[in-house]
C-alpha positions in Angstrom: 45.7 109.6 62.1 47.7 106.5 62.7 47.2 103.3 60.9 45.3 100.6 62.9 47.3 97.9 64.5 46.0 94.3 64.7 46.5 94.2 68.5 44.3 97.2 69.1 41.7 96.0 71.7 39.0 98.3 70.3 39.4 97.2 66.7 36.1 95.7 65.4 36.3 92.2 63.8 34.8 93.5 60.5 37.6 96.1 60.3 40.2 93.4 61.0 38.8 91.3 58.1 38.9 94.4 55.8 42.4 95.4 56.7 43.9 91.9 57.0 41.8 89.4 54.9 44.1 86.6 55.9 42.8 87.0 59.5 39.6 85.2 58.4 41.6 82.0 58.0 42.8 82.2 61.6 39.1 82.5 62.8 38.0 79.7 60.5 40.8 77.4 61.7 39.3 77.7 65.2 35.8 77.0 63.9 34.8 80.5 64.8 31.8 81.9 62.8 32.9 85.6 63.1 33.8 86.0 59.5 30.6 87.1 57.8 28.7 87.3 61.0 26.3 90.3 61.2 27.7 91.1 64.7 31.3 91.4 63.5 31.1 95.2 63.2 30.3 95.4 66.9 32.6 92.7 68.4 36.3 92.8 69.1 38.8 90.0 69.4 38.2 90.1 73.2 34.5 89.5 72.7 35.2 86.6 70.2 37.8 84.8 72.3 35.5 85.0 75.4 32.6 83.7 73.4 34.6 80.7 72.1 36.6 80.2 75.3 40.0 80.6 73.7 43.3 81.9 75.1 43.5 85.5 74.0 47.2 85.8 73.9 47.7 82.7 71.8 44.9 83.8 69.4 46.4 87.3 69.0 49.8 85.8 68.3 48.2 83.8 65.4 46.5 86.9 64.1 49.8 88.9 64.3 51.6 86.1 62.4 49.0 86.1 59.7 49.0 89.9 59.4 52.8 90.0 59.1 52.8 87.2 56.6 50.4 89.1 54.3 52.5 92.3 54.2 
């Protein structure tokens, strides 16, 4: 089984927060309420950026940067 990658479109938000705790800061900086939300186990980054009307590519770039910085 391969390790999850932060750009996986099917990766649930709660799993992102478990694997890369620093990702929560990226969400909070955008005033997104996903961290700690009871729906996080069911939503993906795609769902979140659509809900908050954000540019997905730019948001994912910030998530990647945060994940790489934590390693």
